[in-house]
C-alpha positions in Angstrom: -7.1 -126.1 1.2 -9.8 -128.1 0.1 -11.5 -127.4 -3.5 -15.1 -127.2 -2.7 -17.4 -127.9 -6.0 -18.8 -124.3 -7.5 -22.3 -125.4 -8.8 -23.7 -126.6 -5.7 -23.2 -123.3 -3.9 -24.5 -120.5 -6.8 -27.3 -122.5 -6.6 -27.3 -122.4 -3.2 -27.5 -118.2 -3.7 -29.5 -117.9 -6.6 -31.9 -119.8 -4.7 -31.4 -117.2 -1.3 -31.4 -114.1 -3.7 -34.6 -115.1 -5.3 -36.4 -116.1 -2.5 -37.9 -113.1 -2.0 -39.4 -112.8 -5.9 -42.3 -113.8 -7.2 -42.6 -116.1 -10.3 -45.3 -113.3 -11.7 -43.4 -110.5 -11.3 -40.3 -111.7 -12.9 -42.6 -112.9 -15.8 -44.4 -109.4 -16.2 -40.7 -107.6 -16.3 -39.8 -109.7 -18.9 -42.9 -109.3 -20.5 -42.2 -105.5 -20.4 -38.9 -105.8 -21.7 -39.9 -107.2 -24.6 -42.8 -105.7 -25.6 -40.7 -102.0 -25.3 -37.7 -103.7 -27.5 -40.7 -104.6 -29.8 -42.3 -101.7 -29.9 -39.0 -99.7 -30.7 -37.8 -102.1 -33.8 -42.0 -101.2 -35.2 -40.7 -98.1 -34.7 -37.5 -97.9 -35.6 -36.6 -100.3 -38.3 -36.3 -98.2 -40.9 -34.0 -95.7 -39.5 -31.8 -98.3 -37.8 -31.8 -100.0 -41.3 -30.4 -97.8 -43.3 -28.0 -97.3 -40.5 -26.0 -100.7 -41.3 -27.0 -101.4 -44.9 -28.3 -98.2 -47.4 -30.2 -98.3 -50.3 -26.3 -97.6 -51.8 -22.5 -97.3 -50.9 -21.9 -93.8 -49.7 -18.4 -94.3 -48.2 -14.8 -94.6 -49.7 -11.7 -97.0 -48.9 -10.4 -94.4 -46.8 -13.7 -93.6 -44.9 -14.1 -97.6 -44.3 -10.8 -98.1 -43.1 -10.6 -95.3 -40.6 -14.5 -96.7 -39.1 -13.0 -100.3 -38.9 -10.2 -98.8 -36.8 -12.9 -96.4 -34.4 -15.2 -98.9 -33.9 -12.9 -101.8 -33.3 -10.5 -99.7 -31.5 -13.5 -98.3 -29.5 -14.1 -101.9 -28.7 -11.2 -102.8 -27.2 -10.3 -99.8 -25.0 -14.6 -100.1 -23.6 -13.7 -104.2 -22.9 -10.3 -102.4 -21.2 -12.9 -100.0 -19.0 -15.0 -102.5 -17.8 -12.9 -105.6 -17.5 -13.1 -107.3 -18.8 -14.1 -110.2 -17.0 -16.2 -109.1 -13.7 -18.5 -110.9 -11.3 -21.7 -109.6 -9.7 -21.3 -107.9 -6.1 -22.3 -111.3 -4.0 -19.6 -113.5 -6.3 -17.4 -111.1 -5.6 -18.0 -110.7 -1.8 -18.3 -114.3 -1.5 -17.6 -116.2 -4.2 -14.0 -114.7 -5.0 -11.7 -115.3 -1.1 -13.8 -118.9 -1.1 -11.7 -121.8 -2.1 -13.8 -122.9 -4.7 -12.4 -123.3 -9.1 -11.3 -119.0 -9.8 -11.4 -120.4 -13.7 -14.9 -122.1 -13.0 -16.0 -118.5 -11.7 -14.8 -116.3 -14.0 -15.7 -118.6 -17.2 -19.4 -117.0 -17.3 -18.6 -113.8 -17.4 -15.4 -115.3 -19.8 -18.7 -116.7 -22.1 -21.0 -112.9 -21.7 -18.8 -110.4 -22.6 -17.1 -112.7 -25.4 -21.4 -112.9 -26.9 -21.2 -109.2 -26.6 -17.4 -109.0 -27.7 -19.1 -111.1 -31.0 -22.2 -109.5 -31.7 -20.6 -106.0 -31.9 -18.1 -107.0 -34.3 -20.7 -108.6 -36.4 -22.1 -105.9 -36.2 -19.4 -103.6 -36.8 -18.5 -105.2 -40.1 -22.0 -105.0 -41.0 -21.9 -101.1 -41.0 -18.9 -101.1 -42.5 -19.2 -103.3 -46.0 -22.9 -101.5 -45.4 -22.0 -98.5 -46.3 -18.3 -99.7 -48.9 -19.3 -102.3 -50.3 -21.5 -102.9 -54.1 -24.8 -104.0 -54.0 -24.4 -107.0 -56.1 -26.1 -110.5 -54.9 -23.3 -111.9 -52.3 -24.4 -113.3 -49.7 -21.8 -115.8 -48.8 -19.5 -113.1 -48.9 -21.2 -110.6 -46.7 -21.5 -113.5 -44.1 -18.1 -114.8 -44.4 -16.9 -111.0 -43.7 -19.7 -110.8 -40.6 -18.1 -113.7 -39.4 -15.1 -112.7 -39.3 -15.9 -109.0 -37.7 -17.3 -111.1 -34.7 -14.4 -113.3 -34.5 -12.1 -109.9 -34.2 -14.4 -109.0 -31.6 -13.3 -112.1 -29.8 -9.7 -111.9 -30.8 -9.6 -108.3 -28.9 -12.0 -109.7 -25.9 -9.5 -112.8 -25.5 -6.3 -110.0 -26.1 -8.1 -107.9 -23.3 -8.4 -110.3 -20.7 -5.2 -111.4 -21.0 -3.8 -108.0 -20.5 -5.8 -107.9 -17.0 -4.3 -110.7 -15.6 -0.8 -109.0 -17.6 1.7 -106.6 -16.5 2.9 -102.9 -18.3 2.2 -104.6 -21.6 -1.4 -103.7 -21.5 -1.0 -100.6 -20.5 1.0 -100.2 -23.9 -1.9 -101.4 -25.6 -4.5 -99.1 -24.6 -1.9 -96.2 -25.6 -2.0 -98.3 -29.0 -5.8 -98.4 -29.3 -5.6 -94.6 -28.1 -3.5 -94.2 -31.1 -5.8 -96.4 -33.5 -8.9 -94.9 -32.9 -7.2 -91.2 -32.9 -6.3 -92.3 -36.6 -9.2 -93.4 -37.4 -11.0 -90.3 -36.2 -8.6 -88.5 -37.9 -9.0 -91.1 -41.3 -13.2 -89.4 -41.3 -12.4 -86.2 -40.9 -10.1 -86.3 -44.3 -12.1 -88.7 -45.8 -15.2 -85.8 -45.4 -13.2 -83.3 -46.6 -12.0 -85.2 -49.3 -15.5 -86.0 -50.6 -15.2 -88.9 -53.1 -16.8 -91.7 -54.1 -17.2 -94.5 -53.2 -14.1 -97.0 -54.5 -14.7 -100.5 -53.5 -16.1 -102.1 -57.6 -16.2 -105.5 -56.0 -16.7 -108.3 -53.2 -13.7 -110.3 -53.0 -14.2 -113.9 -53.5 -15.0 -116.6 -51.5 -12.1 -118.6 -52.1 -10.3 -116.0 -50.6 -12.3 -115.9 -47.4 -13.0 -118.9 -46.8 -9.2 -119.4 -45.9 -8.8 -116.3 -43.7 -12.0 -116.7 -41.8 -11.3 -120.0 -41.3 -7.4 -119.3 -40.0 -9.1 -117.0 -38.1 -11.6 -119.1 -36.2 -8.5 -121.6 -35.3 -6.2 -118.9 -33.9 -9.8 -117.9 -32.1 -9.7 -121.6 -30.6 -6.8 -121.6 -29.8 -5.7 -118.5 -27.9 -9.6 -119.1 -26.4 -8.0 -122.4 -24.5 -5.2 -120.5 -23.5 -6.9 -117.9 -21.9 -9.7 -120.0 -20.3 -6.1 -121.9 -19.0 -5.0 -119.2 -17.2 -8.2 -117.8 -15.9 -7.2 -118.2 -11.8 -3.8 -116.5 -12.7 -6.3 -113.3 -12.7 -5.5 -110.7 -10.0 -8.1 -110.3 -7.3 -8.1 -107.4 -6.9 -8.3 -106.1 -11.2 -10.9 -108.6 -10.8 -12.9 -106.1 -7.7 -12.1 -103.7 -9.9 -13.8 -104.7 -12.8 -16.6 -105.7 -10.5 -17.2 -102.7 -8.8 -17.4 -100.5 -12.5 -19.8 -103.2 -13.5 -22.1 -102.4 -10.6 -21.2 -98.4 -10.7 -22.9 -98.5 -14.2 -25.8 -101.1 -13.7 -26.8 -98.2 -9.8 -26.4 -95.6 -12.4 -28.8 -96.9 -14.7 -30.9 -98.1 -12.4 -31.1 -95.2 -10.5 -31.1 -92.8 -13.6 -28.0 -91.1 -11.4 -25.3 -90.2 -13.7 -23.5 -89.0 -11.1 -22.8 -92.1 -10.0 -20.5 -93.3 -13.0 -18.9 -89.4 -13.2 -17.4 -90.2 -9.4 -15.9 -93.0 -10.3 -14.4 -91.8 -13.4 -12.9 -89.1 -11.3 -11.5 -90.8 -8.4 -9.9 -93.7 -10.6 -8.0 -91.0 -12.7 -6.2 -89.3 -9.4 -5.9 -93.2 -7.4 -3.7 -93.7 -10.3 -1.7 -90.2 -10.5 1.5 -89.4 -8.3 1.1 -85.6 -8.2 3.8 -83.6 -6.4 3.6 -80.2 -4.6 2.8 -77.6 -6.8 2.5 -73.7 -6.2 -0.4 -71.9 -7.4 0.0 -69.0 -10.0 0.3 -66.1 -7.2 -1.2 -63.1 -9.6 -3.9 -65.1 -10.4 -7.2 -65.5 -8.7 -7.0 -69.0 -6.3 -9.9 -70.5 -7.6 -8.5 -69.1 -10.7 -5.3 -70.8 -10.3 -6.7 -73.8 -9.1 -8.4 -74.8 -11.9 -5.7 -74.1 -14.3 -3.5 -76.2 -12.7 -6.4 -79.1 -12.1 -6.9 -78.5 -16.3 -2.2 -78.7 -17.0 -2.5 -82.0 -15.0 -5.2 -83.4 -17.4 -3.1 -82.5 -20.8 -3.8 -86.0 -21.9 -8.1 -84.7 -21.8 -6.5 -81.4 -23.4 -5.5 -82.6 -26.0 -8.1 -84.6 -27.0 -10.2 -81.4 -26.9 -8.3 -80.1 -29.4 -8.6 -83.2 -31.9 -12.4 -83.2 -31.6 -12.4 -79.5 -32.7 -12.1 -81.1 -36.1 -15.2 -84.1 -35.5 -18.3 -81.0 -36.3 -16.8 -82.1 -40.1 -18.2 -85.5 -40.0 -21.5 -83.2 -40.1 -21.3 -81.3 -43.1 -23.6 -83.0 -44.9 -26.2 -83.3 -42.3 -28.6 -80.4 -42.0 -27.6 -76.8 -40.9 -29.7 -76.7 -37.1 -28.3 -80.3 -37.1 -24.3 -78.6 -37.2 -24.8 -75.7 -34.8 -26.1 -77.9 -31.7 -23.2 -80.2 -32.8 -21.2 -77.2 -32.1 -22.8 -76.2 -29.0 -22.7 -79.8 -27.3 -18.7 -79.5 -27.9 -19.1 -76.0 -26.4 -20.4 -77.8 -23.4 -17.9 -80.4 -23.4 -15.5 -78.5 -24.0 -16.3 -76.1 -20.5 -16.6 -79.6 -18.3 -12.8 -80.2 -18.8 -12.2 -78.0 -15.8 -15.4 -78.2 -13.7 -14.6 -81.1 -11.6 -13.2 -78.3 -8.3 -17.4 -77.2 -8.9 -18.5 -80.6 -8.4 -16.0 -80.8 -5.1 -17.0 -77.5 -3.7 -20.8 -78.2 -4.4 -20.7 -81.2 -2.3 -18.5 -79.7 0.0 -18.0 -76.2 0.7 -15.5 -76.0 3.6 -13.0 -74.9 1.3 -14.7 -71.7 0.4 -15.7 -70.9 3.6 -11.8 -71.2 5.0 -10.9 -68.7 2.3 -14.1 -66.7 3.0 -15.4 -67.0 -0.2 -19.4 -66.5 -0.8 -21.1 -68.5 -3.4 -21.2 -65.5 -5.8 -17.1 -64.7 -5.5 -16.7 -68.6 -6.2 -18.7 -69.6 -9.1 -17.4 -65.8 -10.8 -13.9 -67.6 -10.4 -14.5 -70.7 -11.8 -16.3 -69.1 -14.5 -13.1 -68.0 -16.1 -11.1 -71.2 -16.9 -14.0 -72.9 -19.0 -14.7 -70.3 -20.4 -11.8 -69.6 -21.7 -11.9 -73.1 -23.5 -15.0 -73.7 -24.0 -14.3 -70.2 -26.3 -10.9 -71.4 -27.9 -12.6 -75.2 -28.2 -15.6 -72.8 -30.4 -12.9 -70.7 -32.1 -11.2 -74.2 -33.4 -13.7 -76.1 -34.2 -15.9 -72.7 -36.5 -12.3 -72.0 -38.1 -12.3 -75.5 -39.2 -15.2 -75.3 -40.5 -15.0 -72.0 -42.0 -11.6 -73.9 -44.1 -12.8 -76.9 -44.9 -17.0 -76.7 -44.2 -19.4 -75.3 -46.3 -19.6 -72.2 -44.1 -18.9 -68.9 -45.9 -16.2 -66.5 -45.2 -16.0 -64.7 -42.1 -15.2 -64.3 -38.8 -16.1 -67.2 -36.9 -13.6 -67.4 -35.1 -15.0 -64.2 -33.3 -18.5 -66.2 -32.6 -16.3 -68.8 -31.3 -14.6 -66.7 -28.5 -18.6 -64.8 -28.1 -19.2 -68.1 -27.6 -17.0 -68.9 -23.9 -19.2 -66.9 -21.8 -21.7 -69.5 -23.0 -20.0 -72.4 -22.1 -18.7 -71.3 -19.4 -22.6 -70.9 -17.6 -23.2 -73.8 -19.0 -20.5 -76.0 -17.8 -20.5 -74.9 -14.0 -24.7 -75.3 -14.1 -23.8 -78.5 -14.8 -21.5 -79.1 -12.2 -23.4 -77.6 -9.8 -25.5 -80.5 -10.1 -26.5 -82.4 -7.1 -28.3 -86.0 -6.8 -31.5 -86.4 -8.9 -34.4 -85.5 -7.2 -36.4 -88.9 -7.1 -39.5 -86.5 -4.7 -41.0 -85.1 -7.8 -44.4 -85.8 -8.9 -44.3 -88.1 -11.8 -45.5 -87.3 -15.0 -48.9 -89.4 -16.6 -48.4 -90.1 -19.8 -50.0 -92.4 -23.0 -46.7 -94.4 -23.0 -46.6 -94.9 -18.7 -45.3 -92.9 -15.8 -42.6 -90.9 -16.4 -40.2 -89.7 -13.4 -39.7 -85.6 -13.2 -36.6 -85.9 -11.5 -34.2 -87.5 -14.0 -35.5 -85.5 -16.5 -34.9 -82.0 -14.8 -31.7 -82.7 -14.1 -30.5 -84.0 -17.4 -31.6 -80.5 -19.0 -29.8 -78.6 -16.2 -26.2 -77.7 -18.2 -28.0 -77.8 -21.5 -30.3 -75.5 -20.7 -28.0 -72.6 -20.8 -27.2 -73.4 -24.3 -30.3 -71.7 -25.0 -28.2 -68.1 -25.1 -25.8 -69.9 -27.8 -29.4 -69.2 -30.6 -27.9 -66.4 -32.3 -24.6 -69.0 -33.1 -26.8 -71.6 -34.1 -29.1 -69.7 -36.5 -25.8 -68.2 -37.9 -24.2 -71.5 -38.4 -27.6 -73.5 -39.8 -27.7 -70.7 -42.6 -24.2 -70.6 -43.2 -23.7 -67.1 -42.8 -22.4 -64.5 -40.1 -23.2 -61.0 -40.1 -21.5 -58.1 -37.8 -24.8 -57.6 -36.2 -25.4 -61.3 -35.7 -21.7 -61.7 -34.3 -22.6 -58.4 -31.8 -26.1 -59.3 -30.6 -24.5 -63.0 -30.2 -21.5 -62.0 -27.2 -24.4 -59.5 -25.7 -26.6 -61.8 -25.2 -23.8 -65.0 -24.4 -22.4 -62.2 -21.5 -25.5 -60.7 -19.8 -26.8 -64.9 -19.3 -23.7 -65.4 -17.9 -23.8 -62.5 -15.8 -27.6 -62.5 -14.8 -26.8 -66.6 -14.4 -24.6 -65.5 -11.8 -26.6 -63.0 -9.7 -30.1 -65.4 -10.0 -27.8 -68.0 -8.7 -25.6 -67.3 -6.0 -25.7 -64.9 -3.3 -22.9 -62.8 -1.0 -24.3 -64.4 2.0 -24.1 -68.2 1.7 -21.1 -70.4 0.9 -23.2 -73.3 -1.0 -23.0 -73.7 -4.6 -25.5 -76.5 -5.3 -28.5 -75.1 -7.2 
């Protein structure tokens, strides 16, 4: 097989794709994008600067190390989930099976991803240094540290690229990165509860940083050459999988349709599982047993859910209303852990017709497992805040249990949302036209968290009275019952809202 040059083929595809576009439309889109970034930057530049470089260091050494583990662990996991090497749809369709150089085909993707990884690594180091290091005239040290962080981001990219072309050892590294990320979160929670003052009192000298950064740069150059040399060995199926992921992300952003991304994640997860037939629990209603089986088959997600119950402790210094909002948002996420079957039934209610169940019977059964998960998560989170946070003593675990119906109703309501309704009339605002379809789709689910306003008030005040607990329990049960009666019927099986 004769290998043809790649550059003329790319130019022909680019010219063919852009032949229908006008230069004025392209320049107009570029102008609008740059102007939007400039306006947002001008409005929020002080807040962004405070995130990366506050006026005084406010983080202990433990928190700084934990934040480093969280940032770089999350960066590696993101690189692995997104590829890291991917191609556009035309390139994946026409150039990947064509007789062209695989190395030259993948090099632009490697360069672009490397730039993104280096920028994220540098920004992560800047944030850690800004919160933990002392304020002094140390421009050279800061520059070297940021350069080292960018190089670490490139190292993670090269490892992820090699793992994409490798075999089982890549999955082992993914588990290790997940453990590092979890350890970083645990360290942040521990540092928040200890409330120690910043422990770093001086910068590392340039004489120490310069050889270390130089050694890392040398390692990056050598590893980059080895990775580029082995790009041709990357399997086509993995490149296609990464390309589908990138395409789905662009479709989700362009169409403002989050269901594209969630469906892809669900399909990919179950495609990699080997499941055996398991009998449902005979003493439970059939749909409750199905939801329970789904939750038990995703034990890793349940474990992450338990660990996430300590995350509200990170907001101990935030205003009370922020802490209450975080607990309610976590309540929704916990309930959504067991609503995968609701999405399936909402899209195709054939199973409900075969079982002879109406939409009211189905939704009533679907509320149980999300309600139990949401109530248990809220009870754990509020108990942790009671023991380690600033909440006054009281039966906060009972308030978490009382919030279970709220989380169930919100999660099921969110799972029953269909595609974005783009036929809705847009709204004219001073900033331009706003499409109401994505806006309505985004608030469906979180809107039912308004049933938790009494708990929100109690958490914001830090005090829980028996009257407030009783009011929250009554509102939660009554609200879930009204939602069930108002959105379902005994004469239909469709679950769509």
